C-alpha positions, 0 to 999 in steps of 0.5 A: 361455598354452596349451602344446602337449603332443602326448604328453599328458605330465603336468607339475607347475606349476613345470615348466609355468612353466619351459616357458612361460618357455622354460627347458625347451626340448628343443634347449637342454637337449640342447645344454647336456647335450652341452657338459657331457659335453665340459666346455664352458661352457654357453650361459648361462655363455658368453652373459650375459643381455642387458638390454633396450634400454629398461632400458639407456637408463634405467640410462644416464640414471640413471647420467649425473649420478652419473658427472658428479658423480663425474668432477668430484669426481675432478678436484677431488681430482686438483687438490688432490692436485697442490697438496699435492704441489707444497707438499710439494715446496717445503717439501722444497726449503726444508728441503733448502736450510736443511739445506745452509745449516746444514751449510755453517755447521756449525750446526743449524737451531735455532741458525740460527733463534735467531740469525736471530730475534736479528738480526731483533730487533736490526735492528728496534731499530736501525730504531727508533733511526734513526726517532727520531733522524733529525732529526740529519740536518737539524742546522744547525751555524752556527745553533746555534754562533752564531759571530757572536754578540756577545761580552760584551766587544764589548757593553761596548766599544760601551756605553762608546763610546755613553756617551762620545758622550753625555757629549761631546754633553751637555758641548758642549750645556751650553757652547753654552747657557752661551755663549748666556747671555753667561757665556762668550766667544763663541768658546768658545760657537761651538766648543762649538756646532760640536762639538755639531753634529759629534757629532750627525752621528755618530748618522747611520750613513752619516756615521759609516761614513766614519770607522769601521765598528764596530757600535753598541750597538743594532745589536749587541743587535738581532743578538744577539736575532735569533741567539737567536731563530733558534737557539731555533726550530731547537732547538724544531724538532729536539726535536719532540714526542718529545724528540730529546736524550732519544731519543739516549740510546738510543745510549749503547752506541755513544757513551759521551760521551752519558752524561756528567754535564754532559748529564744535566740536558739529557736530563731537560729534553728528556724533560719537553719544557722544553728551549727554555725552559731554554736561553735563554742562549747557553751553554745553546744551545752545550751542546745543540749539543755534545750533538747533535754527540756524538749525530750521531757515534753516529748514523753508527755506528748506521746502519752497524750497521743496514746491516750487520745487514740485509746479514747477514740477506739473505745468510746467512738468506734461506732462513729469511726465505722460510720465515717469509713462507710 
């Protein structure tokens, strides 16, 4: 580049480069000198260097992805900050509620938490007892009581009537046979034959019921077997796989009669799963029934205690329950 120098002044290389760039413009230097004298800002200070359009476009295009990523990061940070603030506010609200609750009861938070854990453990134990002993709800008293079970005296009386009937029939048969042989008079043989026919007619149920309604020995034995079979099946259903009588021992604190000595053998057999084989008699079945009646009274108390404990936890310790869930 050729620089116009009308005065033929000699300049060094740095000055020539400055003149080529336009930094030593006389007008510009005069203006800057005038501003320095009046303490005015120079043009370089007042007007910053403007970048070229191409460089500005390149900077904008280069800075756009970074700005987008920075914006997304900022948005994520703001969302996470809001979530943390919300969780802090909830925890503060819960802590305030717990403090108010503890202040109302006059107990510290640690004491209330200990009571809450104790009540929760108690409720779990009661719920386990209710699950294991719920078979008491389907106890059939009539089946195990066996009120219509034939008594030994009734069986003995029916056997006595049967023996008398058989003896009478055999006696008449023998008289009729002897009379047919000609050893007795004809009227004795005829009367014996008539009595034999009447006695044999008493073996028919419709004919016998015309005179009396007492059951026969065979009917009493059939009734006894049917009632024993129904009672033992019901005991087997109640016992199940875990042993109902053994599980009911967990309610001793609510019913002291369950720990009586007469029930100890029954509880051991229930634990071993041998109750049905052991109580084959009506006395054993009724002993089992009396034990279950005592257990059912204790079961009612256990259910009431469970409902009371659940209500206390829901009413007085709801804030601790919500805190444990979160």
